[in-house]
N, C-alpha and C positions, 0 to 999 in steps of 0.2 A: 478677468473680467472679458478675456479675450472666449475662454471655456464655458462659463457658463451663460452666452449669450449664443455658444453651436449650439447645446442643450434645448434651451428654449421649444427650439421648434419640433422636440419630442414630446409626444404626447404620449400613448399608452404604447404601442411598440412600434417597431424600424424592420422592414423585407430590405436583403442585397440580395445580388447574388455574390457567389464566391468567387474570388480571385483564379482564383484556383480549379476548385472544379466542376464552376460554372454555373450551380447547385444552385434554390433557392434559399433562403433559412431566414428564421425571423427571430431577432431581439426583442425580450419583454420591457415591462417598464422595469423592472426590479434589477435585469442587469444594467439597462440603460440608465437606473439613478446607482447599482453601483462601479458602472466606468466612472461619472462625473465624481463621484468619491472617490475613485482615483487617481483622479485627473492627466483620464487617458482617453485617445476617441474610441468609437467605438471601431470590433474589426469585422473589415475586409474578408475576412475568410472566415469556413462554418466551422462551427463547434466538431463535426469527424476528422475531414482537414485537419483542422486547431493540434489534436487530439493524437495523430500517427507525425505534424512534429514533434511533438512535445515526447513520444515512445523510442522519437532516435535515440533521445539522451539519456537511456536508460536502462544498458543492458543488465539485465537480473540477476539470469542463469545459466547465461552463459561463460565462464571460464577457462583461464586457460593456466601453461607456465612456460614464465620462462623468468630472467635473469630481473637484477635490480640494477638499475640504470646507471647506481654510483657503486653498490658495491658487491653487485655479479655472484651477487645472493640468490640462489633458486625462490621465486615465490606462485604465490598464484593471484591469480589478475582480472581484469574484463575484458580489458584492454586486450583485442591480439596480438600478437607479436607485429603482426605486417602492419603496423597502426605508428605514423612516426612519432609520437607522443614518448616523454618523458617517462616512464613509470620505474619507482621505486619502493624500494621495504615500509610495509607502515611503522618499521622500527628506524626508518632513516627520517622518513616524513613526517613524524615526533619527532623528531629529535632539534639539537640545538646546533647543527650542522651545518643548514642554511637558513635563510629567511626568504619569504615570497616576495617581502618585495624589492631584493637586491638585481628579481628578473622584471620591474618594472621598469615601460616602454613610456615617453611623454607621447601625450596624443598631438594626434595632426591633425588640424579641423579644416584640411583637405582633401586628408582622404577620406571613405568613408567607415564610418565607428566600425563594423564586421568586422571586413579586414583586418584595422588594428587588432581589436578584439582576439577573431581565431589565431593571429601572427604573437599573441600570447599567452592561450591556451598551447600554442606547439613550444614556447619556449617554459614555462614551468613546470616544475616536477610534477608528476598523479599518483595518487593512492593507490592502491590497486586491485582497494577494494571502497565501499562503505561502511565507515562503520559509526552508528548516532551511536554519537557519542552523550545523549542526553537521556539514556538509557543505562549507561551504565557502561565498560568495558565489555569488549568478547575476552570470554577465557579456552581454551581448549576449542575454538571454535573455526578454523582457519577457514572449511569451507564453503562458508554464509557469503552476503553481501545483501546488504540495504536492509542492513540487524544491528543492533544491538544492548547493550546489555544481555548478551549469552552465556551459556556454560555447561559443556562438554554437550554443545550441538554438534550434526554435520549435513549437511545441503539446507539449511535453512533458511528462506529469503525472504523482505517486506517483512520481520519480524523481529519483536523483542519487547519487555524482556521475555524471555523464556530460557529454561534447562531442560538436559534429559532429550531429544526433540531431534527430532534426522526425518527428511525426506518432507521439508513440508515448507508453504508461505502464507503467510495474512496472518498468523498471530498474535498477540497482545495476552500477554501473560499465560505463560502455559507448559507448563510441566511432564514429562512422559509422552510424547505424541511424535508417533509412526504415522508416516504414511496422510497428515492433516494438512484442509486443505481452510485457509478461512476462519477463524474462532476466534472468541474472548475468553479469558478465565477459564479454561480448559483443563483438566491431568488425565492422566493414561487412556490415551486419545488411540484407537487405532483405524484408520480407516476412512477417518468422518470426512463431510463437507456439510461448515455454516454450522457448527456448536459452538452452543452460546451458558458458559455459566455451568460450566457437567462437566463428572467427574467419571470413570469407565464405563467406557461407550463403544462400542467395537461394532467399524461395519454402522456408522452412522448418516442420519444427514437431516439437517436442516434438525438440533434435538434443540429443546431450551431449558432447562434447570431440573436434567435429569441427569440419575445416574444407577449405575449397573443395569445395562442392558445392550442387546446384538439388533441386529438384524434390524433397524428400523427406520421411521419417516418418521417427518413430523410432529413428532414430542413435542410436550410441554411440561411441564411439573413432574414425570412419571418418573418409577424406581423399579425396577426388574419385570422390565418387558422385552421379550424374547420374540423377533417375524414378527411386529405392529407397527400398524400406521395412521398418525391421525389419531392419537389418542391424546386424555387430559386430563390429572390429575391420575393416572394408573398407575399399581400396581398389580405383581403378579400375577401377567394376565402373558400365554402365549396366544398364539395369528388372533391376535385382540380379545380373547375369549378368555371370562378371571379363572383361573387356577390357584390350589391349594400352594402352599412353599413348600411342599415336604414334592408332588408332582412337578412342579418347575421345574427346583434343582433337580430333580432325578431325569427332563427330559433336557437339559441345557447340558448337563454332565454328558450328555451322551452323546453330545454334538463336538464339545468345547475340546479341544487338544487330541483332533485327527485332522489333518487338512482335506484328507478324499471327501469327510461327512460335511468340512464347514464347504467347500464347494463345492457339494449338490446342493448343502442347504441355502448359499447363494442361489444359487438356481430355481428356488422352489419361489425362494421368499420374492426376488423378480417379476414372476407370475399373479408370486400375491397382491405388492404393491399395484401393477397394473388396474386392480378393478377398482381401487380408489378414486375418486375426484382429485385435482389438487387443486390450491392456490394459484392463482393466477401471479403472484410473487412469489420470495420466498423473502417478502420484506418482515422485519419485526416490533412492532411493538413503534410503526412511524406514524409520522402523521403529516396530509400533504405534501409527499412525499411521491414522486416519482422513477423509475429503475427498477435494479433487482438488487437483492440480496441486502438491501438498507434494514442496519440493527439502531433500536433510539435515536430515532433522526428526525427532524420537523422544519420542512421548509427546503427541505432538496430535491432539485430536479435532475433529471437525463445525468445519474450518477450508479453508482455500483460499485460492492462490497466497503461499505462504508458503515463505519461505527461513531456513534453521538456525534455527525456531523447536524450544522447549522445552516439557513441562513444562503445554498451554497447551490453551483449546477454547476456539470459537466464533473462530478468527479471520481477517481476509480483509486480505489484498495487505497483512500486514505483515513483517520480516523483519528476522530475526536479535535473534530477543524469547522471552523463556521466564517459564514462571511468572507466566502470565496468564490474563486469558475475561476478551471478549469485544472484539476491539481492529477498528477500521477506519484501513490504511494505516500506513505510520512506522514505527515501533517498534525501530527500529536497537539495539544494544545497552542495551534497557530492561528491566524486570520487573517484576511484581506492580503489573501495571496495568488495572483492575477499567474496561469500558466506558468506554471511553478511544477518543478518534478524532484523529488525526494525533497519535501526542506520541511522542516520542522519545528515547531516550539520556539517561531518568529513571528514577525507581523509585520504588514507593508513592503510586501513583494514582489517584484515585478519582474517576471521572464529569468528566473530564479533557480540551479540546480543541482541541489545535496547545496543546502545553505540550514544549518541548525544554532539554534540560540542569536538571531541577527537583528535587527528589523531595521525598514526603511533602504533597503536594498532591488536593485536594478541590473539587472541583466549580466550574473555576476556565476562563479562555481565556488565549488568547496568556498565554501567561507563559512568563518566559527567565531561564537562571538562577537560580529562587525556590526555595523551602523553608520548608514550613511555613503555607502559603498557604489560606487559601479563602471563596471568592465573591470571584474577583480575577478583575480583568480588566486585560490586555496588562502587568505592572507585569514588570519587568527585572531583576535582581538586592538580589533585594528577600527579605526573612521575616520569618515572624509578622504 
């Protein structure tokens, strides 16, 4: 009742001064409704500052050599060796050799919550990297982080499932991708950015439902296109001009296989694509949404690199998520996430980091298959 009374004074929106950067920011009607549903007060910090606070909980691509604190085995970790955390190998972390509940502390109502939570974080052993188990185990993919369901992958981040992929980030259902950034259902890709449901694309940007194309930008439902821009439903085109199959294969073979000719073609295509108009965003099939690199989204605001998001605000690099505000990464099949990092397959999570298959969790870290937990670290299959 107290919460309901608090929100009756709100009408369409609310304007506040950020207590951190002092800038004004607005909270619209949909956001107010979400905060009421989550039973939390409206934020006193602006979205930009909140993003920075979330980002502090996510070291995605900086990896360090260190030793397991329990077995002295060499490990690859996201924790700098200078940090005081107790970092162990994945083998030890997943074993029955320890129980996170043994590190529990009694809550003291006379002390600040976050001081006690920090004490717990320093005591409980940490996994060296985050493997998102919702997509299955990682196989032969040690140098990866915030990823799951990987097989024979190297330097792959915020992705999964993926196979035979290297030096890539932000992929979902990828096979044989090298030097890729942000793509879904892609195969045999090289140096591509924002590719969706495509295969055999080399040096491509903003490519959707296309195959066998090279040096291309903003293509949809195309195949056999070389050095083309802004085409739809096209086949056998070179520099946006139709050619015969024989001429196409001859021209392409003249370039491919030679590093010198490929580099020369890169420069030529760079000047060619500058002649064409560009869309105001890189969004694809998104409705009533603002931000960039949004694919198949609906009612998503001020967000970036989101796939199949709905009714959400301030998302970054999250996929298949709905009814949420303020997330970084993961998000798969989740709803009602508030200020979360690397949280997926979960619902009704407030201020959680590295949370998988959980519900009704607040201020917790690295939980799996849990519900109704507050201020917890590294629990699995736990409740209350």
